C-alpha positions in Angstrom: -19.6 -32.5 -92.4 -23.3 -33.3 -92.0 -24.8 -35.1 -89.1 -26.5 -38.5 -89.6 -30.1 -38.4 -90.4 -32.1 -40.4 -87.8 -34.0 -42.2 -90.6 -30.7 -43.3 -92.1 -29.5 -44.5 -88.7 -32.8 -46.4 -88.1 -32.4 -47.9 -91.6 -29.0 -49.3 -90.8 -30.3 -50.6 -87.5 -33.2 -52.3 -89.3 -30.8 -53.8 -91.9 -28.6 -55.1 -89.1 -31.6 -56.6 -87.4 -32.6 -58.5 -90.5 -29.0 -59.7 -91.0 -28.8 -60.9 -87.4 -31.9 -63.0 -88.0 -30.3 -64.4 -91.1 -27.2 -65.3 -89.2 -29.3 -67.0 -86.6 -31.1 -68.9 -89.3 -27.8 -69.9 -90.9 -26.5 -71.2 -87.6 -29.3 -73.8 -87.5 -30.6 -73.8 -91.1 -33.8 -75.3 -92.4 -35.5 -74.3 -95.6 -38.3 -72.7 -93.6 -36.0 -70.5 -91.4 -34.0 -69.3 -94.4 -37.2 -68.6 -96.4 -38.6 -66.6 -93.5 -35.6 -64.3 -93.7 -36.2 -63.3 -97.3 -38.8 -60.6 -96.9 -36.5 -59.0 -94.2 -33.6 -59.1 -96.5 -35.6 -57.3 -99.2 -36.4 -54.6 -96.7 -32.7 -54.4 -95.6 -31.7 -53.9 -99.2 -34.2 -50.9 -99.4 -32.7 -49.5 -96.2 -29.2 -49.8 -97.6 -30.3 -47.9 -100.8 -31.3 -45.0 -98.6 -28.0 -45.2 -96.7 -26.1 -45.2 -100.0 -27.9 -42.0 -101.0 -27.1 -40.4 -97.6 -23.4 -41.2 -98.0 -23.5 -39.8 -101.6 -25.0 -36.7 -100.2 -22.0 -36.2 -97.8 -23.2 -37.9 -94.6 -19.8 -39.1 -93.2 -21.0 -39.7 -89.6 -22.7 -42.9 -90.8 -19.3 -44.6 -91.4 -19.2 -46.2 -87.9 -22.6 -47.8 -88.4 -21.6 -48.9 -91.9 -18.5 -50.6 -90.4 -20.7 -52.5 -87.9 -22.9 -53.6 -90.8 -19.9 -54.8 -92.7 -18.9 -56.9 -89.7 -22.4 -58.4 -89.5 -22.3 -59.2 -93.2 -18.9 -60.8 -92.9 -20.3 -63.1 -90.2 -23.1 -64.1 -92.5 -20.7 -64.7 -95.3 -18.6 -67.0 -93.1 -21.6 -69.0 -92.0 -22.7 -69.4 -95.7 -19.2 -70.4 -96.8 -18.8 -72.9 -93.9 -22.2 -74.4 -94.6 -21.3 -74.8 -98.3 -18.0 -76.4 -97.4 -19.7 -78.8 -95.0 -22.3 -79.9 -97.7 -19.6 -80.3 -100.3 -17.6 -82.5 -97.9 -20.8 -84.5 -97.1 -21.5 -84.9 -100.8 -17.9 -86.3 -101.2 -18.5 -88.8 -98.4 -21.8 -89.9 -99.9 -20.3 -90.1 -103.4 -17.5 -92.3 -102.1 -20.2 -94.8 -100.9 -21.4 -94.9 -104.5 -17.9 -95.6 -105.8 -14.9 -93.8 -107.3 -14.0 -92.5 -110.7 -11.0 -93.8 -112.6 -9.0 -90.8 -111.4 -9.7 -91.8 -107.8 -12.2 -89.1 -107.0 -15.5 -89.9 -105.3 -18.4 -90.4 -107.7 -20.3 -87.2 -108.1 -23.8 -87.3 -106.7 -26.6 -86.3 -109.1 -27.9 -82.8 -108.2 -31.6 -82.6 -107.5 -32.8 -79.4 -109.0 -35.8 -77.4 -107.8 -37.1 -74.1 -109.0 -39.6 -72.0 -107.0 -41.2 -69.0 -108.6 -43.6 -66.6 -106.8 -45.4 -63.5 -107.9 
């Protein structure tokens, strides 16, 4: 069994920090707060690639930190899922104000599409 590389541990801590900022942004979301999280999430992905290599090389001590990261990600997933459910429900309420379909469902609202490309 090998001991965790301090760089790998710091990488996980960095990734968890970025995910914590994402979770905070998801708790009170605005397009700006979510957008501000994106560079950190890219960095977190790079950190996780290094962690993946450490695990592949036999670093088993990192498992506890990976489980903590998994819990952080589960929290972010729940916030995203709840936010999506909220907005789907809100769309149904707004659609019902516009009328109903012959099957009794609320009228679907037209989706406003927007594409943003950088780089």
